[in-house]
N, C-alpha and C positions, 0 to 999 in steps of 0.2 A: 503493498498498501502509500505512496503518494502521498504525504500532504498538501495542497494547493489550494487554499481560499486566496493570498492575490493574485494581482491581474504578471505581476514579476517567478513564482516559481510557476507559477501555468506555464509560463515562455518556458524555464527552466525542466518541468517534466514533457513539452513536446519536441525536445533537442535534447534528452533524456533517451525515453521512444525512440529517437530517431535514432541513434544513436544505437538501439537493445535492437529491434530493427534489423537492422540491417550491420550489427559487430563489428561497429566502428571504432579504434580503440584511440582513447575520450582521458587529458589529463584536467582532472578538478578541483582545486586552488579556493585558498580562502584561508580568514585565522580559520582559531580554537573552538570547536563544537557548533559548526554553522552546517554541518551532516556533510560531513565527505563522502564518509563511507560510507553512510544510508545510501548515500545517491548511488554509490558507486555497487553494489548486493542491490540492489533497484536495477541497475542496468543489466548489470551480470548474476542474477538469484543464484546463479552455481557455482562459481565463481572460490578458488581459493584463494584464502589472504596471507599477505607476505609466506608462498612453500618455502618452503623447505631443502624439498630433491622439482625437479620437471614432475611435473603434469600435469592429464589431456582436457581438464579443463581449462576454462578462462579463469585466470587470475586478475587478482587487486595489490597492486603493491600501496603501500601506505608512505610517507615521509619520499616521493621521489625525487623532490629536488635535492634534495640534503644526498643525491645515490643516484646518479642519472647514467652511470654507466655501468650498462649493467647488461647481460649478454642472455638481451632472453629469447626463447623462441616459442612462445607459445604463438599461435595467431591475432589472437585474441584474449587482448589485456585491457584494464583500464589504471591510470593514477594517481594520486594526489599525493595534494603535498600542501603546504601554506605556502608557496610563494609561485608568481611567476617565474615558469622558466625562458631561460636563453631559448632566444628565436628559429635554434636551427638544430640545437636539441628535440623542440617540439617537435617541426617539423620532421627526426626525423624515428621520431617512434608514436608519435600521433596523429590524425587524422582533423582532432580542435581540440582545443580543449574552455571548459567550462570554470565559470568563477560563480562560486554561491558567495555573496555580500551575508554578514551582522542581522543578526534580529531588527536591529535597532534600525534596519533602510529593507523592510517587511514588515513593521510593526501587523498588521492585516492576518498575518497565521501566526503570533502568539494564543490564541484562545484554543484554535485548531491542534497547534504541540502543545495546549494544556491539557486539554481534553483524549488523549491522545496519553502523555505518563501517567492518566490518574487509571484511566486504564488498565493502565500494562501492573501500575501500582496497584491496580488492588491485584489484580491475574498472580503478580508472582507471590505477594506480598499474606496475601488472604489478607484484605482486612480492605470492609466494607465499608469507609466512613466517608461521610461530607467534610471536603476542604474548601474552601476559601483562599486564592490566592488574591490578596490584597495588591500585594504592587509584587511582579513577574520579577526572580531575580535576572532577567538575559548577560548580566556582566564577566558569562563565555558562553552564552551563546546557550544551546539545547540543552549542553553539558551543566551550565549549572539552574538552568530552568529543573533540569531532570529531576538536579540533588535536592531540588528546595521541593520538589511536591511529596519523590520516597520520605523528605527525612520531614514531611506535613505526616504521612498515614502515619511512620516511627512515633512523633509522639504524643504522647497521651491527652489524653480527650478534655479532659478534666482537671481545674486545677488544683484537687486531693490526690487522682492520679501521680499529678508531677511533685507534690511535698513526699508525698512517697516514694515516688523516684531518686527525690533529696534526699531523703533520709535513712536511706541503702546507702547514697553515692556517700553520706556522712560517717554509719557505723561500718566503710571498709575502707575508708584513705586510709592515707598513710601520710597524709600532709598532712602539716603543724600551722594555724590561720588561726587571727585573731576577730571574735564579731564583730570589730572596726571593715577586716577586710575585707569581712564574707556578704557585712549590709551594703561596702561598696559597688561589692557585685550584681546583687543584689539588686541594687534601684538604679546601677548604669540597665541590669535587664531589663526592669522596667518605662524605664523612661524612655532607653531605644522603642521599646517593641508598641510603647501611647503613638511615641512620635511618627515611627509609620505606619500606623490603627487610624490617628486621630487630625494626625496635619499639625493646628494647629494649637503653641500653649495654652490658649484662655480652652480649648473643647478636653485638654490633658487636664487644666487647672478645676473645670468641671465635673468632668470621669469621679477625676479622683477624691476630691475634696477636698484640696487645696490650694492653698494663696498662691494668686502669682507669681509675686515677685516672690518667695521661697522658692515655686518651683524656678522658676528662669535661673536665683542661685545653684541652686541645687546639677541644674542642667546642667549650667556653665561651671561646674566645678572637674563637674565629672564630663563633661569632650562631649557631652550628647547633643 
């Protein structure tokens, strides 16, 4: 399955379908987590990734831009990398190249990927619960988004469950800390979360029922 909500990814899918049908060697490049290997596997579903020995199957070579002087004998292969290739090297091995842009350049696809990762997390972790992504983490594109969603499924569902886990942690840790140090950690985590959830300090103060001036001082001291 290839997710293509935006016009940009729909165009990429059309190119990938052509490569798949015609078995065209293609180089896919882009930043970390943009889905290079995912797209390569879509073009060549039966490909072997980074094979150690010769194979009759198509192959996918990752990080090709870091080691492009390879003796490749298979008639159909896909390669991925973080940077565009030198024109001579590109012409030697490939019929075309595809640049995959970061998620921030096609944000229309974010919700579709969130739903995909939710379904995968529920199936793989065997956890069925509702989670909300208020601020998608796309700092490392699909990698960070997937990690964020899986983490939310593994997190406690209530504050009581969270405090039970924290209690178990303190019972089994060897680390020695003071009350003040632990309080600082707790407040920093609390205020950081509230900043993401409520955005403004006024809303945070109203929710926590704390004086706004006091809140501002605490957040400034904690560098939140």
